[in-house]
C-alpha positions in Angstrom: -19.4 -8.4 -27.3 -21.8 -6.5 -24.5 -22.8 -8.7 -21.4 -19.8 -10.7 -21.2 -18.4 -10.7 -17.7 -15.9 -11.6 -14.7 -15.0 -12.8 -11.5 -12.3 -11.1 -9.2 -10.0 -12.7 -7.9 -8.2 -11.4 -4.5 -7.3 -7.4 -3.7 -8.8 -5.7 -1.6 -11.9 -7.6 0.9 -14.4 -4.5 1.2 -14.8 -4.9 -2.8 -18.2 -4.0 -3.4 -18.7 -6.3 -6.4 -16.6 -9.6 -7.3 -18.0 -9.8 -10.3 -18.3 -6.8 -13.1 -18.6 -6.6 -16.6 -15.3 -6.7 -19.2 -15.6 -4.3 -22.6 -13.9 -5.6 -24.5 -12.0 -8.6 -23.5 -8.8 -8.6 -23.1 -6.1 -9.5 -20.0 -6.3 -7.0 -17.8 -9.3 -4.9 -15.7 -8.9 -1.1 -13.8 -11.1 -1.5 -10.5 -11.1 2.3 -9.2 -11.4 2.3 -5.7 -11.5 4.2 -3.3 -7.9 6.6 -4.1 -6.1 4.4 -6.7 -7.1 1.0 -9.0 -6.6 -2.2 -8.7 -5.3 -4.5 -11.4 -6.7 -7.6 -12.3 -5.3 -9.9 -14.8 -6.8 -12.7 -16.2 -6.0 -16.5 -15.7 -7.0 -19.8 -17.5 -9.2 -20.5 -15.2 -13.0 -20.2 -14.7 -15.6 -20.2 -11.8 -19.3 -21.1 -11.3 -21.0 -18.5 -9.7 -24.2 -17.5 -9.5 -24.8 -15.6 -12.8 -23.1 -18.6 -14.4 -18.8 -20.1 -15.1 -17.2 -17.3 -15.7 -13.5 -16.5 -16.6 -11.6 -15.4 -13.5 -9.6 -12.1 -13.1 -6.9 -12.5 -10.7 -5.9 -9.2 -8.9 -1.7 -8.7 -9.4 -1.3 -4.4 -8.0 -2.8 -1.0 -6.6 -1.5 1.9 -8.2 -2.7 5.2 -6.3 -4.4 8.2 -8.6 -2.3 11.2 -8.9 -4.1 14.2 -7.0 
C-alpha cells in the first residue's frame, strides 16, 4: 500500500517532518534523527492535517545509534 502517511505527535520539537510515510502501516515507526532513532507507536486517534485525515503516531522513546 503506497502513499499511506501518519502524523507524528510528541518527541523532539525540532523534528524536521511531522507528516511521514508509513511503509508498511503497523504498530511502530522508527525515525532516524541526529545520533539515534525516535520511536512512535500508533494510536487509535486521527488528526486533520493539510494532507487530509491521518493516523496519529505518538512518541514513546529514543534509542541511540551505536558507533
